[in-house]
N, C-alpha and C positions, 0 to 999 in steps of 0.2 A: 558675344558673337566671336567665333574663331576668326583668325586672319584669313584673307583670301587665299584660296588654293592656287598652287602654281599651274601654269598652262599644261596642255597635253604633253608637250615635249620636255617637261621638267626632268631634271637629272634623277637617276636612280636613287641617289642618296635621299632625296626628298620623299620618294615613294617608300623607301625603307622607314623613314620617320613616321609616315602615315600608317604604315603597317604596324609599327610598334605601338602607336596610339590605339589601333584596333585591338591589338592583343591585350592591352591594359583594360579597355572597355569590355572585352570578352570576360576577362577574369572577374571584373566587378559586376558583370551582367547588367551594365548600365544601358538599358534599351533605348530610352529617349535620346541620349547623347549619341549612341551608336547610329540610330536612324538619322539623326541630324547630319552626322558625318557621311553617311551613305548618300544622302541627298546632295551634299556638296560634291561628292565624287562623281555622281551622275551629271550634275550641272557643269562640272569642269571637264567632262569628257574622259575621265579616267576609267569609266565603265560605260559600256562593255569593254573589257580589257583587250588590248591589242598587243602592247609591248609586254615583254616578260616581267618587267618591274610592276606593271599594272596587274598582271596575273596574280602576283603575290597579294595584292590588295583584295582581289576578288576571293582568293582562297581564305584569307583571314576573315573576310566578311561572311563567308559560308560558316566558318567555325563560330563566329560571333552569334549568328542567328540560331545555331544549334544549341549553344549554351543558354540562350534566352528562350528556349523551348518553342521556337518558331521554325519547324523543319520545312514548311512550304517556302519560307523566305530563303532558307538555305539552298533549296532547289533553284530559286531564281538567281541566286548568286553563282551557283554552279553553272547555270546556262550562260552567264555573262563571261565565263572563262573562254579563252581562245581555244579552238579545236586543234588537236584532240586533247581532252583533259588528261592531266597526269595521273599516275597511280595514287599519289598523295591526295589529289582532289577527289577521286572516286572514293578513297577510304574515308575522307571527311564526310562526304555525302551519305555513305552507308552508315557511318557512326551517328550522324544527325538523326536519321530515321530510326535507327535501333534504340538510341537513347531517349527518344521522345514517343515511345509507344506505337511505332508504326513498323512492326516486324515484316509484314508482307512487302511494304515499299522498300525496306532495307534489303531484303533478299532479292527482290526484283532488280534493284540497282546493282547488286553484286553480280547477278547473272548477265545484265547488260554490259557491265564492265568486262567480264570474261569474253562476251560475244564481240566486244570492240577490240579484242586482242590485247587487252591490258592484263598482265599477269597478277595473280593474287599475291599479296604481301603480308608481312607480319602485323600490319595494321588493319587490313581489310578482312582477313580471315577471322580474327577475334570478333569484329563487329558483325560479320555474317553469322558466326556461331551464336552470338547473343540474340540475333533476330530469329534464328531457327528455334532457340530455346524458348523465346517469348511467344512464338506463334501458338494459337490454339490448336489442340490436337486435330480438330476437324479440317483446319485450313493448311496444316503442315503436310507436305508430301511425305509419304511413308518412309522413303529411303533418304530423305534430305540429310539427316545427321550423318549417316554412313557415307553419303556422297561427298559431303563437305570434308569429312575426315580423310577420305581417299584422296581428294584434291590436295589437302594440306600435306599429305605424305609425299606427294609428287613435287612439292616445292622445295627450295633450299631451306625452308624454315621448319622442316619436319621435326627436327630435334630441339627447336626453340621452346624454352620453358613457358613463355607467355602464350604462344600459339597452342602448345599442348594443354596448358591449363584451361584455355578458353574452350577447346574441343571437349575436354573432360567435363567442364561445367555444363556444356550443351547436352552431353549424354545424360548427365545426372538430372538436369531439369526436364529432360524429355522422358525420364523414367527408365532409361536403358542402363540400369545399374551394373549388369554384368559387363557391358562394353566399357562403362566408365571405370570399373575396377581393373579390367584388363589393361586399359590404356595407362592407368595410374601405375600399375606394377611394371609396365614396360618403359615408362619415362626415365631417361637417363638422369635428368635433374628435376627436382620438385621444389616448388616454393610454397609459401603459405596459401596462395590462391589454389594450388593443386589440392592441398590437404583440406582446405575449407570447402571447396567444391564437392569433394567426395563426402565429407561429413554432412554438408547440407543436403546432398542428394538422398542419403540414407535417412536423414531426419525427415525430409519431406515425404518419403515413402512410408513413414511410420515404423521403420526398422531401427528402433531406438537402441537396442543392445549393440548392433553393429556400429551405429554412429558413435556411441560412447567408446567402443573398443578402438576405433580409428583415432578418436581424440586422444585417448591414452597413449597410443602409439606415437602420435605427433609430439606429445610432451616428452615421451621417452627418447625421441630423436632430437630433442632440444629445438624443435621448430618454434620460432617466435610467432605465436598465434596472434591474430589481429582481432579487431572488434567484431568482424563478421563471423570468425570462428567461434568466438565466445558467445555471440548472440545465438548461433545455431545450437550450441550445446545447452544453453539456457532454455531455448525453445523445446529441446528434447526433454529436459527435466520438467518443464511446464506441461508438456503433452502427456508425459507419463506420471505427472505429479510426484516427482522424486524430490521432495523438499530438502532433505539433508544434503544430497549431492548438489542440488542447485545452490544451496547456501554456500557450499565449499567453492563452487565456481564463482559465485559472487565475491567471496573473500579474495580469491585469486585475481579477479578483475580489479579489485580495489588496489591490491599490491602492485599491479602492472599499469594502473591508471587507465585501464580500458573501460572502467565504469562510467567515465565521462562521455563516452560515445552514446549518442541518442539511440543507436541500434541496440546496444547492450541494455540501455535504460528501459526501452520499451519491452524487451524480452524479460527483464527482471520484474517489471510491473506485472506482466502476465503471469510469470512464475508464482509470485507471492499471492496474487489474486486467485489463481487456480488451486493453490494449496491452502486456501482459506485465510491467508494472512493479509487481509485487505489493508490493514493499517500499515503493515510493512510496505505494501505496494504504494500507498500514499506517501510514505516517507521517502521511498526511492524517487517518486515523481517530484516531490518538493525539493529534494537535494539535487536534482538533475541540473547540471550547469548549462546544458544545451538541450533544447527540446525541438523535435521536429513533429510533423503531423502524426507519425507513428506513435510517439510517446503520448501525445494528447489522446489519440484513439484508444491506446492501451489503458489509460486511467479512466476514460469514459466507460469502456466495457467492464472494467473492474467495479466501478460504482454501480453500473446497471445490474450486473449479475449478483451483487451483494445487497440489492434493494435500497441503495443509497440514491434514490431518484433525484431528490433536490440537489444533491451534490453533483450528480451527472449534469443536470441542467446548468448549474453554476459553472462547472468546468467548461461547458460548451460556450457559455458567454465569455469566460476568461480566454478561451482559445481564440475566439473571434477578435477580442480586444487586442490580443497579442499579434494579430495580423495573419492568422492562418485561415485559409479557406477550407471549409469542410468538404470531404469527399464522400463517396457512397458508403464507406465503412463507418464514417462518423455518424451518418444518419441511421445506419443499422444499429449502432450502439444506443442512440437516443430512442429508437423504437423499442429496443429490448428493455430499456429502463421503463418506458411507459407500459409495456406489457407486464412486467413484474409488479408494477404498482397498480395496474388496472386503470390507467389514465387514458381513457378512450379519446376524449377531446384533444388532449395534448398530443397523443399519437397521430391523430388525423392532421393536426396542425403541422407537425414535423414532416409528415408524409407529403403534404402539399408544399412545404417549404423547399423540398428537394428541387422542384422544377424552377424555383426562383434562382437556384444555384446551378441551373443547367445540368442537373443530374437526373437521368431517367431511372425510375425505380426498377430494380432488378427482382428476380424471383425471391431472393433472400428478404428483400423489404416487404414483399407481399406475404411471405411466410410469417414475418414478424407481426404484420397487421392482422393476419388471420388468427395468430396466437393471441394477440391482444383482445380481439373481439370474442374469441372463444373462451378466454379465461373469465370474462364477465357474463357469459351465457348468451351472447348475441350471435348464436350459431347461424340463423338464417341470413343475417347481414354478412357474416363471414363467407358463407356459400355464395352469396351475391357478388362479393368482391372477387372471389375466385373466378366466377363466370365472366367478369369484366376484364380479366388480365389480358394484356396484349400478346402474351407468349403462352406456350403450353405449360400448365402448372406442373412443376416437378414433384418428386416424392416429398420434399420438405414441406410444401404447401399443404398437400393432402394429409401428411402426417400431423401437422398442426391442427387441422380440422378434426382428425380422428381423435387426437388427444383431448380436444374440447368435448367431443361426443362421449368419450370415456368418462370425463369428469362429471358431466351432467346426465349420464346414462341415456343419451339420445341414440338408441340403437338404429332407428330408421335412417337418420341422416348419416350415421356411420356406415351403413350398408351402401348408401348412394356414393359416399366418398370412396369407399373401398372399391366399388365396382368401376368407378371412373378411373381410379388409379390403376387397377389391374388391366383395364383396356389399353393402357399405354404400354403394356408389356413389362411393367415393373415387377421385380422379384424381391421386393422389400419384405423381409421377415417381420420387421417392426409393424408394418401395416396389417399384416395377417394377425399378429398377436394383439394389436390394439382392437381390431374388430372382434376377436374372440373374447377379450377381457371386457369389452363394452357389453356384449351380449350377456356375459356371466354376471356383470354388475347389475344388469337390468333383470336378472332372474331368468333369462332365456337360455337355459343350459343346453337345450337341443340345438339351437342355432349356434351356440359357442362350439359344440362338438363338430357341427358341420363345417364351421369356419376352419377349425384345425384340420379336418379331413381334406378340405380343399387345399390347404397349405401343403399337406403331405402329397396329395395327388399332383400338385404343380412342381414337386421336387424342391420346394423351398425349405431350408433348414433354419430353425430359430437360432439367432445369434446367442452364443453362450454368455450368460451374465457372469462377470468376474468381479471380484473385490480383492484388493491387494493392500498390504501393509508394509511400510518401510521401517525397519527397526534393526538396530545393531549391525548396520552395514549390509543387510540382506533384504530382499523383497519377497514376501510370502504371499502367494496367490491362492485364492479359494474359489470354488464353485459351490452352488447350493448342495447341501447334504454330502459335502466332500469329507472323506475319511482318510485321505492319502497323506495328510500332514503327520509327521512323527509324533506330535503331541495331541492328536485328535481326541483320544480318550479324555485327556485333561480338559480340552476345550469344551467337549460336549457335557462333561460333568459340571463344569463351571456355568455353562449357559442354562442348564437345568436349575441350578440354584438361583441364578439371577432371575430366571423366568418365574420361579415360585415367589420371590420377593416382589417382583413387579405385579403379579396377580394379587398378592396380598395387599398391595398398595392401590388396587383398583383397576389395573390394566386389563382390558378385554381385547382379544385379538380381532382384527378387522379381516374377516374371511371373504369379503365381497369379491376380491380380485382373483380368488382361486377358481380357475376355469372349470375344473373337474367337478362333476356333480356327485360329491361324496359327503359322508357325514361330517359334523362339525369337528369332532376330535381329530379326524384324519386331516382336515383342512388346517387345524392348528398345528399339527405336527409338520405339515408341509411348510408352513410359514416360519416355524421356530428355528430352522437351521439354514436360513438364507445366507448367501455368501458373505454379506456384510456383517451378519451376527457372528459368523465363525471367525472372521478377521478380528472383530472387536474382542471376542473371547481369547484369541491368542494375545492380543495387545494387553489385556488385563493380566496375562500370565508373565509377559516378558518386558513390558514397558515400565520403566521406573515410575513409582507413584509421584504424582505432581506434574508429570510430563504428558502432554496431550497425546491421545491415540488418533492418528489420522488414517482413516480408511477411505480408499478411493475406489470408484466403480466405473466400468465402461458403459453401463446403462443406468437409467434412473432408479432411485430407491423406491421400493414399493411402499404403498400408503401405510401398511401395517408396520413395517420396519421404521418408517419415519415417525409414526406415532409412538412406537415403543421406545425409541432411542432419543427422540428430540423433544417430545412433549411430556413425557412422564418425568417431570422435574424432581419430584421427591425421591423416586427410586434412583434416578440418575445421580443425584447428589450423594446418595448413600453408597451406591455400589459401583457406579460407572464413572471413571474419570475420562471416558471416551468423549471425543468431540468430533462432530462432522467437519468436513473440510471447509465448511462455510463459517468456521469459528476461528478466531485469531489464536495464535500460540501465546500462552501466558506462562512463562517459566518462573521458577523461583518462589512458588507459593506453597509448596509442600502440602501439609494437611490443614491449611488455614480454614477451608470451608467446613471441615469436620470439627475443628477445635476452636472456632472463633470466640466462643464465649470465654473459654479458659484463657485464650491468648489475649483477650481484651480485659482480663482481670476480674472475672466473676468471683474467683477465690483469692483475689489480691496477689496473683502471680506466685502463690506458694509452690515451692518445689520447681519453679521454672527459671529462677534467676541465677543460681549458682550450683552447678554449671548452667550457663545460659542455654535454654532450649533452642534448637535450631529453627523450629517453626516460629518461635517468638522473635528470634533474630530477624527473620524475614518479614514478620509482621511489623516490627518496629521500623525497619528500613523502608517498608512501603509507606508508612506515614511520614517518616523522615524525609523521603523524596518529595512528598507533597509540601512539607514545610520548606524545604530547600527551593522548590518551585516558586513559592511566594517571594523568596529573596531574589532568585535569578531573574524573575520577570519584571523587576522594578527598573524603571528608567532612572538611572543615577546621574545622568549628564546634566549638570546645572545650567549649561549653556543652552539646553533645549527648552523650548516653551512647554514641552510635555514632561519636564523633570518632575519626579514624584508620582507619575502615572504608570500604568502597566504598558509594557512594550507591545504586547500581543493581544489579539482579540480572544474572547472566551472560546470560540468554536474549536480552534486548534492549539490553544495555549499549552496543554500538557505535552503535546508532541514537540512544540517549538522549544520548550525548556528542557527537553530530553529526559522526561520521566520514563523509567524503564518500560512500563506498561501503560501507555496513555489511554488505551481503550478500556481500562478498568472503570474509569469515572468520566462523567461529563460535568463541566462546570455550569452551574445554573445561575450564579450571581457573583459579581465582583463587590468587594467591601471597600468603602472609603471612610477615612477617619480624619479628624482634626483635633486640636488640643487648645484649650482655653487657659492653661497655665503655662508658665515660662518653662520651656524645655530646651536643652542644648540642640544644636543643629543636627546631631546624629540621629535624632528621632524622625524628623520630617525633612524631606528633600525639597528645598525651595528653588524654583526656577529663577534665573537671573534675567529672563526675558520680560519685557514690558507686556508682551502678549501672552503671558503664562496661562495655561489651561485652567488653573485654579490658584488663587492666592492663599487659600487656607488648607485645602484638603490634600491628602495623599492616598494613593492606593495602598491598602493595608492587608489584603488577602482575598480569599474567595470561599464560596460554598460549592460543594460538588456532591453528586449522588452517583452511586454505582449504576453502571449500565446493566442491561440484561446479561451480558457476558460477564461483567464484573460480579454481578449477583451470584452467578453460578460458581465462580472461582472463590469468592469470599464467603459464600454460604448464606448471605442475607443481603438485603438492600441497605447498604451502608451510606449514611450521610456524613460528609466530612466538612469541617470548618478548618481552614488553614490560615494561620496568622503570620504576617511578615515580621522578621526581626529588624534590627537597626543596622545602619551601615558600619559603624565602628563603635561598638558599645564601650570598649575600654577607654576611648578618648574622652568620654563624658561622665564616667562613673563618679569621679571625685567632685564634680561640679554640680551634680544633680541633687535637688532638694529631696529628702527622704521622708517628708512629712506624711503621716497617715491620715486618710479621710474616711468618714463613715461609709460603710458598705451595706446599709440597711436595705437598699433596693435590690441588691443582688443575692441576698441570703434569705433563707426562710425565716419569717418572724418567729422569735422565741427560741431560735436554735443556738443563740449565744448572747452574752450580755452586751458586749460592745464590739462587734466585728468591724475591723477597719482594714483598708488596703492602701497601697501606695497611691498618693494623690495624682502623680503623673500618669500611672497606668490607668487609673479610673477616668481621668480626663480624656485620654485617647479613646477610651471605650464608650464614653457617654456624651461627649460634646456635640453640640448641634449649632447650626447657623441657618436661620430661615432664609437668608439671602443667598445661600450657597446652592449651586446646582447639584452638588454631590453629597452634601451633609445637611440637607433639610431634616433628614433622620440621622440619628447617631449611628455609629458602627454597631452599637448594641442592638438597636431595633432593626437595622438592616439584617442582622443575623437572626434574631428571634422571629421576625416575620417570615423569613425564608424557611427556617426550620418548621414553623407552623404550617406553611404552605405544603412543604414536602411531606410532612407527616400526614396531611390530609390526602395528598395524591396517592401515597402508598399505604393507606390505612389498612388495606386488606393483606398486606405482606409483612413478613418478619423484618423488622428494621433495627438499626443501631445508629447511634450518633457518636462520631469520633472527632475530637478536637486536637489539633496539633500546632506546634509553633516552636520557634527557636529564639533564645535571647528575649528581646521585648515581646516577640510573638508568643513565647512560652508563658510569660506573665499574663498576656491577654487571653491565651487559651485557658489558663487556670481560672481566670475571672469569668469568662463566658461559659465554661463547663458548669461552674457553680451556679451561675445565673439560670441556665437552661433547666437544670434539675430543680433548683429551689422554687422556680416560678411555674413548674409543671409543663414546660414546652415539650418535654420528651414523651409525655403521655405514658410513662412507666417503661418505655424502652430503655435499654442500658446506654449509659453515656460514659465514654472512656476518653481520657486525655493522655496523649504521649507528648511530653515536653522535653526539650533538649537545651542544656546550658541555661536553665531558668534562674533568674534572680529570685529572691524571696518576694512574696506578693503581699502578705498581710500579717496581722498580729496573731497572737495565740487564740483569741476569740474567733478570728476568721478561720483558723485551722480547725477549731472545735466545730464550727458550723459546717465546714467542708467534710469533716470526718463523719458527721451525723447525717449527711444527705444519702438517702437510699439511691441505688442504681447509679452511683457516681464513683468512678475509679480514676486514679491518676498515676501514671508511671513517669517518674522524674529521672531522666538519663543524665548522668553527671560524669564529666571527664575529670579524673583525679587532679591534674595540674591546673584546671581551669579555675580562675579566681572569681568569675562572675557569680556562680551559685552560692558563694559565701556572702554576697552583698544584697541588700543592706544588712548590717549586723544587729544594731540596737533596736529592740522592740519588734522584731520580725521573727516568724516561725516558718518552718518548711511544711508543705502539704504533700500528701500522697505517699507512694512507695518509691524508694530510691533504688536505681540500678547504677552501680559504680563501674565505670570502665577506665582504662588507662592507656591512652594512645602512646605513652612513653614506652610501653612494652613492644610496640610494633617495630619489626625490623625494617620496615619500608620508610619510616618517617624520621626526619632529622632529629637528633637529640642535642641539647635538651628541648629544642623548639622555642616558641615564644608565646606570649599571651594571645596573639592573634590566631596562631595555628591551634593552640589548645582549645580555643573557643569556636573554631570554624565548624560549620554544620557538616560538611563533607568528611572532615576528620572524625567527627562524632559517629557518622555512619560506618566509617572504616573501623572504628573501635568496636562498634556493636558487632560487626561481621567477624571480628577476630579475637575478642576478649576471651580469656580463659578463667576469669573470676579469681577465686581464692587459690586456684592451682598455680597461678602465675603463668607467664609466657604469653605468646600470641600466635594464633594460627587461624587463617581465614576459613571459617566454617561455611560462609556464604560466598559464592563466586561473584565478588564485586570488583570491578575494574579499579586497580590502584591509581590509574591516571586521574580519576575523579577527585582524588585528594588534593590535587593542584588546580582544581577548577577555578577557585577564587583566591587561593593563597599560594604560598611557596613553602610547602611542607614536606614534599617527597625528597628523598636523598637524590643527589645529582646523578648517581649512577644509573637511574632509571630514565634519564634523558627526556623528562616531561617538562615542558615550559611551565613557568609559574603563571597563575591567574589567566589561564588560556581561554576561558569561556568569554567571548565577546560577541555581540551582534555583528554580523558581517559589515566591515568597514565602519563600525560604530554608528551604523544607521545612515551613513552618507551614501547617496545614490547619484548617479550621473544622468542628467536630463538629456532630452533630445537635442538641446542646444549646446551640449558638450560641457555644461557647467555642473559642478557638484553642489548638492544641497542636502540638508538634513531631513530625513524622512523616517523618524524613529517612533512612529505611533500608528496603530491600526485601530480604526473606529470599530467599536463593538457592534455586533448585529442587533 
């Protein structure tokens, strides 16, 4: 309980102290404490204010309620001021209304201030300008912006940069861009707000080139742009789907630390989502240090638009858990997610949930519900919902119904919807075209022709369909059957060849949407040169192989183009490296899809190793990253009760450990192992905690399968087993028992006389404990059963099995690859192993059995100075094909190095990227960041200023609780 307040006649010094307390509560937005103080002020007679010292209290109380989003209480505080209120008090009241979404009240207060004879100030004019800008067009007086500008010019603040910027922002948001530009050019001084207001105005008006030009001018004049400026430009790039430019702005925002702003973050999430890079959008969201409701809504709509419905629902739950209240945009995102997935019951539930949050459904929400019902064919129910709307259905609602009618060829309902829409005076070209195409799809070509005639008679022109391609710093735009591009003849010639290959592969043109009643050949010719195909044709000519072609459209893709370019997988894999904007960017994979059998060793890598083929380099690094992921993801902190487990859950593991292209694979199973023979501590990480998650088991790797997108990039459905290496192999080599154990279970009977493998490796692979939660099955059978399951799931597809590992993981990879083939789990699909820094695994008979196994290939990558591949010496033989690299040749790495850096996995991948084989020397043929070399070691030369062993989990897993205390939270439960 605060101390008793002084009586009414208290000294001004005490009032000043109370005012300071109110200022502090305002800054903290501490509503309960502020209201408690307000009550004491009333009881003590300080309010309503009489003395000037008490007027200060009332003024600060006004500001306090404004910051707590309670403008009505601000008004009450204003009324408690002694008459007449000062200009500062009027300004605070106007600002309270303007900042809290009451533009009409704010502008009315401004007018009453002027009527009371109080002059406008440099505080009240900006607040009034904000109110005018925020007012709806229908409620804003036509000349209000100009009247306020005229008033500002008559005050002493006409040349004030803050007043001028506020008026400029008002003009821009009201759509008066010529006046905004004129004022901008006349301003004697400009600040970042002036520039940002003009950039934002052009961006909101869809005048993207002008907005970008102004941004470049701001940079040229060395204006220190802020987060609002950057977010505007990123929104421009998102709206125009200018990925490369947007990525450059993102890079600049990182350099200036503006990427930490939630406004920039939400814009970046939208940019990458709209450009098809939804995984990049998710990474931006995950990395966001500060999240506001806009960031949450941005990731929700990204998940919704890309069909990640379950993730959208999960994000919504996480958002609420984080303390954010959903708004009308949030529910629009959820309804969109339900619509794309056809989840009617879920959509209805979220639609009803809006009222529980005191949100009245708007026209956009009804349009989403109509779209949801229409997509599943419940057109009568959709029409009934429209009839029940409390407002006049806008174009978007009728358009959603017309789209459903077009999809299900319901021409009669389409005619009703179009009639109702046209009765409102709508001049939507989209509605006319949907009606016409619906008639055409239903075979009613006469009605389709009449619909087009009605459109012409009404003077409505069809919106031109455009497709554009951003490449080599230019944006190339096409319309259907366009021949204005300088390379048109080459484009058309290429498309004819592609079309012939597609038809040979079974493609048949879908001519149902062609509204003209002409013969089939003419319809096919009409479809063959749609704008998106022309753009892709140019992309095939000018975009480097292996780099995705991103084609953007202002209208929806027609069904035939969608089928031709998205569903004809065989032709696409052979001739098109184009990808729709709903597919993620996957760089650095060259010709892997076309050459995967050769790159995975069908010919034992003959002719590819010296010099090392560039596509093979990329292929090796791809698997090397998965092997490294199995090491990076291990919890190595022995003080943790989860020591020896995986740090992250399966769902987002690959992105959390920074695999370059985490969307290539999805992890289907984690592998756990134990060992029943005596091994040094370097093998298994044991927790020091009495409450350890497991006393015997360690997380030892994972099984993953290529996603649909990964399948396209890799050329087949690839199943990967990645085995984890040891923590410090060199520390235990001299102490480890090298006894050989019989390997009869893992090799084909009769393939060799007495095949044997290292007893320690075999124990890790085969040990079980019926009392263990994680090793009731051995690591061996965890892998074999998952391989068997995945082979059954994808039995109708072309598959491969790839095993990878480093150090101990390399030995386990060799054993498991042999086991899979010898015991027929691969079902004759090829099995390849890519192993790094592998110790020797077995004796000469094991090598003989390995060499005799069909469909089995192994590439053993060895760094010349690494001592591990030479061990054990006596009684052991090497398996597979060797690729020798030498990181000592690298100009980036310290020389001579040490045994730890020679054996490090990241150093291995660096060597693969730059080795020149027998020619000697070193040159990075693959663009791999050299900073990764120091990810877990200290290998880079100091001149590169990269910290050693820089990869750590944030704060080593320590998190600060609500009670202010730190605790270890370094484990995520798997789904």
